[in-house]
C-alpha positions, -999 to +999 in steps of 0.1 A: -001-002+001+012+036-004-002+070+014+000+094-013-008+136-012-036+146-030-026+181-041-041+207-072-014+204-099-007+242-105+019+267-105+002+284-070+004+254-053+039+244-063+051+276-057+035+272-023+052+242-012+084+254-027+089+236-056+099+208-067+130+206-040+101+213-014+077+189-023+103+162-023+111+173+012+073+174+020+068+137+009+100+129+028+093+142+058+057+127+059+071+091+055+046+093+024+054+076-007+046+109-030+020+125-041-009+121-065-019+152-089-051+170-101-046+190-124-059+228-115-071+238-150-044+259-156-010+253-177+016+242-156+053+256-160+069+245-135+091+213-135+084+184-115+107+154-105+090+124-117+100+102-085+072+118-064+046+110-088+026+083-077-006+091-095-029+119-113-068+126-111-081+134-145-104+170-148-140+163-131-170+179-139-194+166-121-224+176-141-211+168-176-234+145-196-255+170-207-234+194-221-215+164-233-244+149-252-254+186-267-287+190-244-277+226-242-313+234-232-308+214-198-275+226-197-284+266-198-311+255-170-289+252-143-264+277-158-284+307-171-289+320-207-257+343-206-234+314-221-213+312-186-215+273-193-189+279-220-167+296-192-171+270-165-165+239-196-142+263-213-156+248-248-189+243-264-199+210-267-180+174-266-150+173-290-137+205-266-145+181-238-126+152-251-097+179-261-095+185-225-092+155-212-068+144-240-045+172-228-051+161-193-043+131-199-007+138-219+000+159-191-004+126-164+019+106-193+046+138-191+044+134-154+057+095-158+020+092-134+020+050-137-017+052-136-049+081-139-079+080-122-114+088-139-143+094-121-173+078-139-202+095-128-226+121-133-248+148-107-263+181-109-259+203-077-300+202-074-294+161-077-266+161-044-301+178-028-333+157-040-318+124-052-340+127-085-319+116-108-318+133-150-297+103-158-298+067-150-262+044-142-266+030-176-269+065-198-234+075-177-217+047-184-226+046-220-210+077-223-180+073-197-175+043-224-175+066-257-156+094-238-127+072-225-127+057-257-123+087-277-095+102-249-075+071-244-078+048-277-065+012-277-029+014-271-011+010-239+005+046-236+020+036-201-003+050-172-033+028-158-069+038-166-085+031-129-121+043-128-134+053-093-169+050-080-190+071-065-227+075-054-242+094-078-257+083-116-230+057-129-206+035-117-214+029-084-199-005-078-230-020-063-237-035-100-215-068-104-228-069-141-221-033-149-196-031-135-182-056-157-197-042-192-179-008-183-147-028-180-156-049-209-166-017-232-133+002-224-107-006-256-081+004-236-066-021-222-045-013-189-076-006-173-090-018-135-104+000-108-101+021-079-121+017-052-131+041-031-148+026+003-161+063+017-181+066-019-193+031-018-207+033+019-222+064+008-245+043-014 
């Protein structure tokens, strides 16, 4: 088992911890094994030693499915009709979302991360209060499979792809058949599951 820090991957946080040397010193002093990065969304210009990189969480938009499917009416119901959703997603549709994930994956590869994590879930803020779902587990998983296959492709790029369970629509790790189907339909060969026990208890 490895014990890791989860830290936003951006210039501000890297500088906050004293750059590469400071991060290495922090990891060593804590007795931990390294860092699991989560991209902050802005270009990173700092150099990082690969020996402390143990994992990489891909960008997670908790409420992304309607945007990806082009259901702009539903998106505007939540964000308003002022175009703010374009700023939030930094794009205008499915292709832009795929490009963002690809860039994120390329960063993970460049950092030498042995694994990447993808949250196979979708939930709006309203749904977190009402538990009245806009989409079924299968609808979310169908889209997750499509996105992952577009981003990762069929060749092993190096890092493992690990799917993390949540307690929102999508991959909940409560339906063995749906879990097997999710894994079987993903083309990327180096794949698996990262089990979040806290998320599982929330189910």
